[in-house]
N, CA and C of each residue as an Amber inpcrd file, in Angstrom:
protein
   219
 -88.9930000 -15.3420000 -60.8010000 -88.9320000 -16.6760000 -60.2360000
 -90.3070000 -17.0300000 -59.6950000 -90.7430000 -18.2480000 -59.9650000
 -92.0450000 -18.6810000 -59.5110000 -91.9640000 -20.0240000 -58.8190000
 -93.1020000 -20.4860000 -58.3780000 -93.1620000 -21.7970000 -57.7400000
 -94.4720000 -22.4630000 -58.1100000 -94.4130000 -23.7770000 -58.2240000
 -95.5750000 -24.5970000 -58.5420000 -95.5910000 -25.8050000 -57.6280000
 -96.7640000 -26.4260000 -57.4970000 -96.8940000 -27.6740000 -56.7610000
 -96.9530000 -28.7920000 -57.7960000 -96.0810000 -29.7850000 -57.6220000
 -96.0090000 -30.9020000 -58.5660000 -97.3240000 -31.6730000 -58.5240000
 -97.8490000 -31.9830000 -59.7070000 -99.1200000 -32.7090000 -59.7810000
 -98.9640000 -34.1850000 -59.4650000 -97.7230000 -34.7030000 -59.4840000
 -97.5150000 -36.1240000 -59.2290000 -97.1080000 -36.4260000 -57.7990000
 -96.1440000 -35.6510000 -57.2560000 -95.6760000 -35.9570000 -55.8940000
 -96.1600000 -34.9520000 -54.8520000 -96.6730000 -33.8020000 -55.2850000
 -97.2190000 -32.8260000 -54.3480000 -96.2010000 -31.8810000 -53.7250000
 -94.9310000 -31.9710000 -54.1120000 -93.9080000 -31.0800000 -53.5580000
 -93.8990000 -29.7630000 -54.3260000 -93.5200000 -28.7080000 -53.6330000
 -93.4040000 -27.3950000 -54.2530000 -92.0120000 -27.2610000 -54.8510000
 -91.9390000 -26.8200000 -56.0910000 -90.6430000 -26.5790000 -56.7190000
 -90.6250000 -25.1870000 -57.3040000 -89.4160000 -24.6440000 -57.3990000
 -89.2240000 -23.2690000 -57.8590000 -88.5710000 -23.2950000 -59.2370000
 -88.8370000 -22.2690000 -60.0330000 -88.2880000 -22.1930000 -61.3800000
 -88.0170000 -20.7470000 -61.7400000 -87.0520000 -20.5630000 -62.6540000
 -86.7470000 -19.2350000 -63.1810000 -87.5960000 -18.9410000 -64.4150000
 -87.7520000 -19.9630000 -65.2700000 -88.5500000 -19.8660000 -66.4830000
 -89.6080000 -20.9520000 -66.3940000 -90.8200000 -20.6620000 -66.7970000
 -91.9140000 -21.6320000 -66.7150000 -91.5190000 -22.8970000 -67.4820000
 -91.5160000 -24.0610000 -66.8190000 -91.1000000 -25.2870000 -67.4970000
 -92.1010000 -25.7270000 -68.5610000 -91.5760000 -26.2650000 -69.6790000
 -92.4370000 -26.7240000 -70.7640000 -93.1930000 -27.9950000 -70.3890000
 -92.6830000 -28.7250000 -69.4030000 -93.3250000 -29.9870000 -69.0210000
 -94.5730000 -29.7610000 -68.1730000 -94.8330000 -28.5300000 -67.7730000
 -96.0130000 -28.2140000 -66.9750000 -95.7000000 -28.2340000 -65.4920000
 -96.6860000 -28.5360000 -64.6860000 -96.5260000 -28.4990000 -63.2310000
 -96.0270000 -29.8440000 -62.7090000 -94.9200000 -30.3090000 -63.2690000
 -94.2930000 -31.5520000 -62.8290000 -92.8570000 -31.2240000 -62.4640000
 -92.4250000 -31.6180000 -61.2640000 -91.0540000 -31.3330000 -60.8430000
 -90.0760000 -32.1640000 -61.6700000 -88.8110000 -31.7660000 -61.6380000
 -87.8030000 -32.4220000 -62.4620000 -87.6230000 -33.8880000 -62.0640000
 -87.6990000 -34.1900000 -60.7870000 -87.5350000 -35.5700000 -60.3190000
 -88.6140000 -36.4810000 -60.9120000 -89.8540000 -36.0590000 -60.8900000
 -90.9420000 -36.8580000 -61.4650000 -90.8310000 -36.9260000 -62.9780000
 -90.3630000 -35.8440000 -63.5870000 -90.1900000 -35.8210000 -65.0410000
 -89.1320000 -36.8320000 -65.4740000 -88.0050000 -36.8830000 -64.7680000
 -86.9240000 -37.8020000 -65.1180000 -87.3790000 -39.2490000 -64.9450000
 -88.1830000 -39.5370000 -63.9340000 -88.6670000 -40.8980000 -63.7180000
 -89.5770000 -41.3520000 -64.8510000 -90.2470000 -40.4130000 -65.5070000
 -91.1670000 -40.7760000 -66.5810000 -90.4800000 -40.9180000 -67.9360000
 -89.2230000 -40.4700000 -68.0340000 -88.4980000 -40.5460000 -69.2970000
 -87.9850000 -41.9730000 -69.4740000 -88.2090000 -42.5390000 -70.6440000
 -87.7490000 -43.8910000 -70.9400000 -86.3900000 -43.8020000 -71.6130000
 -85.3570000 -44.1700000 -70.8770000 -84.0080000 -44.1610000 -71.4340000
 -83.7170000 -45.5400000 -71.9970000 -83.8740000 -45.6950000 -73.2880000
 -83.6370000 -46.9820000 -73.9350000 -82.1940000 -47.1370000 -74.3390000
 -81.8130000 -48.3490000 -74.6830000 -80.4710000 -48.6350000 -75.1490000
 -80.5170000 -48.7610000 -76.6660000 -79.6850000 -47.9920000 -77.3470000
 -79.6660000 -48.0010000 -78.7970000 -79.2200000 -49.3500000 -79.3320000
 -78.2050000 -49.9300000 -78.7170000 -77.6330000 -51.1720000 -79.2180000
 -78.0080000 -52.3690000 -78.3650000 -78.9880000 -52.2440000 -77.5090000
 -79.4120000 -53.3620000 -76.6740000 -78.6910000 -53.3790000 -75.3450000
 -79.3420000 -53.9150000 -74.3520000 -78.7970000 -53.9480000 -73.0040000
 -77.5300000 -54.8070000 -72.9200000 -77.4010000 -55.8240000 -73.7670000
 -76.2410000 -56.7060000 -73.7150000 -74.9410000 -55.9750000 -74.0150000
 -74.9980000 -54.9090000 -74.7900000 -73.7810000 -54.1630000 -75.0970000
 -73.3050000 -53.3300000 -73.9110000 -74.1230000 -53.1530000 -72.9070000
 -73.7340000 -52.3710000 -71.7440000 -73.4470000 -53.2410000 -70.5320000
 -73.8890000 -54.4870000 -70.5520000 -73.6650000 -55.4050000 -69.4400000
 -73.1630000 -56.7110000 -70.0190000 -71.9260000 -57.0370000 -69.7750000
 -71.3810000 -58.2730000 -70.3040000 -70.1180000 -58.0160000 -71.0990000
 -69.7560000 -58.9690000 -71.9490000 -68.5160000 -58.8180000 -72.7140000
 -68.6130000 -57.6730000 -73.7240000 -67.4560000 -57.0750000 -74.0010000
 -67.4270000 -55.9800000 -74.9620000 -67.5550000 -56.5290000 -76.3770000
 -67.7380000 -55.6430000 -77.3320000 -67.8850000 -56.0470000 -78.7260000
 -66.6070000 -56.7190000 -79.2110000 -65.4580000 -56.1900000 -78.8210000
 -64.1800000 -56.7670000 -79.2360000 -64.0020000 -58.1630000 -78.6310000
 -64.3860000 -58.3660000 -77.3710000 -64.3020000 -59.6960000 -76.7550000
 -65.2160000 -60.6830000 -77.4670000 -66.4150000 -60.2430000 -77.8390000
 -67.3210000 -61.1180000 -78.5790000 -66.7460000 -61.4710000 -79.9480000
 -66.1020000 -60.4880000 -80.5990000 -65.4940000 -60.7480000 -81.8940000
 -64.4010000 -61.8090000 -81.7650000 -63.5560000 -61.6870000 -80.7310000
 -62.5020000 -62.6850000 -80.5190000 -63.0950000 -64.0740000 -80.2950000
 -64.1760000 -64.1600000 -79.5220000 -64.8180000 -65.4500000 -79.2700000
 -65.4050000 -66.0450000 -80.5480000 -66.0290000 -65.2260000 -81.3690000
 -66.6140000 -65.7070000 -82.6190000 -65.5150000 -66.2230000 -83.5430000
 -64.4020000 -65.4610000 -83.6460000 -63.3000000 -65.8840000 -84.5110000
 -62.6550000 -67.1650000 -84.0000000 -62.4710000 -67.2720000 -82.6900000
 -61.8720000 -68.4780000 -82.1130000 -62.7690000 -69.6900000 -82.3420000
 -64.0750000 -69.5380000 -82.1730000 -65.0010000 -70.6500000 -82.4080000
 -65.0110000 -71.0660000 -83.8710000 -64.9450000 -70.0970000 -84.7710000
 -64.9450000 -70.4100000 -86.1980000 -63.6760000 -71.1630000 -86.5830000
 -62.5270000 -70.7060000 -86.1010000 -61.2640000 -71.3860000 -86.4260000
 -61.2220000 -72.7840000 -85.8200000 -61.7660000 -72.9390000 -84.6430000
 -61.8070000 -74.2450000 -83.9890000 -62.6750000 -75.2210000 -84.7780000
 -63.7310000 -74.7220000 -85.4110000 -64.6310000 -75.5690000 -86.1910000
 -64.1900000 -75.7230000 -87.6460000 -63.0470000 -75.1360000 -88.0020000
 -62.5230000 -75.2850000 -89.3450000 -63.1540000 -74.3710000 -90.3700000
 -63.7810000 -73.3060000 -89.9280000 -64.4180000 -72.3550000 -90.8400000
 -63.5030000 -71.1390000 -90.9700000 -63.3380000 -70.6640000 -92.1990000
 -62.5270000 -69.4730000 -92.4020000 -63.4190000 -68.2350000 -92.2690000
 -63.2810000 -67.4710000 -91.1860000 -64.1670000 -66.3100000 -90.9880000
 -63.8040000 -65.1720000 -91.9280000 -64.8340000 -64.4960000 -92.4290000
 -64.6230000 -63.3240000 -93.2830000 -65.5280000 -62.2100000 -92.8040000
 -64.9900000 -61.0020000 -92.8120000 -65.7610000 -59.8400000 -92.4010000
 -66.7700000 -59.4780000 -93.4770000 -67.9050000 -58.9720000 -93.0640000
 -68.9420000 -58.5150000 -93.9790000 -68.8990000 -56.9950000 -94.0080000
 -68.9240000 -56.4260000 -95.1750000 -68.9050000 -54.9740000 -95.2910000
 -67.4920000 -54.4420000 -95.3160000 -67.3200000 -53.2000000 -94.9180000
 -66.0030000 -52.5440000 -94.9440000 -65.3050000 -52.7480000 -93.6280000
 -64.1730000 -53.3590000 -93.6550000 -63.3690000 -53.5470000 -92.4400000
 -61.9260000 -53.3700000 -92.7770000
């Protein structure tokens, strides 16, 4: 077991195995990781995909358009 001083925040952290990220504590490492959204932020905040589908179908029927699915459904 060893200990290092974080190069970003200056705190001492302990480890069992030398970290591959270098002398950066886990807290600073996690802050630097960019967690992106695969399907866009709107899919995680707001109406669900099924609710959006219902709205699209309702709007199409209201406007007299016959909606058809694209691809395999």
